[in-house]
N, C-alpha and C positions, 0 to 999 in steps of 0.2 A: 879583160876585155878590153880592147884598140880604144885608146882617145886620138883623137887625129883635131888640127885646127887647118880650114883650108879656106879660101875667098869663097863666098856666098855668090852664090847666081839664082836666077829669077825664080828656080826651084824651089830653093830657100824659103821662099816670101812667107806662105802660111805659118813656117815655124816661127818668123820673126816677129811674124803681126800676133800671135799667138803667146811668145812670149813677155812681149812688152805689153800685151792688155794684160796678161797676169800682173805686171810690174807696176801698170799703173793702178789695178784692183788693193795692191798688196801698200804701197805710199798711200793712197786714197783714206786707208785705215788709220793710218799717223796723222794725216792734214786731210780732211775729208772736204772740205771748198775748196782749198788749192787745186790740189788731185783730183776734183770731181769730172769721172770721163763724161765726155760728151756722148749724147746717143750714137754718133755715126764716129767716134773714133776711130774703128779699123779700118771705115771706107775712107776716111781722109788721110790717114796714115799709109796706105797701102799705096798711092801714088808716089808719095815720098818716099817711102823706101825705094820703090824700084826705081827712079830714076836715079839713086843714091848708089845702087847696087852697078850701073854705068857711069856713073858720073865723076867725072876727074877731079882730080885734089881729095877722093873721094877712097876710103878703104873699107868694106864690112868682111870680117871671119868670122866664120861659126866655127861653136865647139862641137862634134857629133865621138858622142858614147854608144857603140852596139849600132852603130846605122841610128842614131837619135838626135840628133840638134834640140843641145842641151843649154845652149849658152849662143852669145853675139856679143859684139861689138863693134862700133860703127866711128871710124878715127874721119874728121873733118879735117884736110890741112888747109890754115888761113892764116893774113898776118894780123898781128897783134895790133890790141887796138893804138890809136897813133897817140896816144899820151906817153904806150910803153916801147919801149925799144931790147925785148931778153936778145936781140943779136941775132933774128930769124924772124922763121913762121913758126905757128903756134899749131899743134893736132887738138882739137875739142874731141877728147869723148864721151857724149851725154847718153846717146841709146846704148847702154850698156849692162850685159841682164845674164843671171844665170838661174836656171831652173829650180834648184836647189839654194836656200842661201848657204847650206852648210858646205855649198861648191864653190865659196869663192876663193878659197884657200889651194885651190886645185886649178877648177875649171878656171875662175876670173884670173889667177895669175897667168895663165898661160897665154887667155886671150889678150892682156894686159901687153905682155912681153910680143906676141904677134902683132901690135897696132905701135908699140914702143919702135920695133924694128922699121917696121915700113916706114913710119913718120923719120924716123932717125937717115931711112935709106933717101927718103924725099928732101934733108935738109934740113927739118924741122929741129928746132931748137928747145922745144918744151912740150910737152902732156900738159892740159887741162882738164882732168875729167871731174864729171860730174857725178855729185852723191847726196841723197835725201843724209837730214841730219843724223834723223830717226835708224835710218840704217847699217847698223853697227857693225855686222858679219861686213859687207862691204870696206867702211870704216874702217877695221880692222885692219885687210889685205891692203886696202890702198896705205894706209901707213907702215904694212911692213914692207913695202915694194919700192920703198925709196919716192914715197910723195910725202907734201906737207900741205897742211891746207893753206891756202892763200885770200878765201875769200868767204863769209858764207852770206845767204838770202834769209832776210826777215820779213815774215808774212805778218800781218795785220787785216783783216778783214774791214772794210768802211762802210757797211752797209749791216 
């Protein structure tokens, strides 16, 4: 089997949306209220992802195995918050998905390496990767990829 990491195109949009939908469903199991999917989530996400595919300071990589897209990562280059000074831009990696959780150690690592190399080439000094606390396979991969926990979000319903 041939594994390929490449820049995503508009033709990949259906695959990105399907993988993102799968991740939302998986995350909703752990936090049903916080991650409850909007009825029109895919329709809302479609134009956002389409814009990211052509935006400056953004990279979208997909992983293909045997011609099938089975993972993606989106890196957004941005300034750090004004009260922090890491010494340069940050690359935020929020939408970062693999089809099978067992693939974080391979597909996930390859996608992260591609984003890391791109961000470094753009002058960024750090990656910030979003990961749900319950997402043990992704957390394990991040911990073995020279990443450390910098922050956690705590959720409390008000109603």
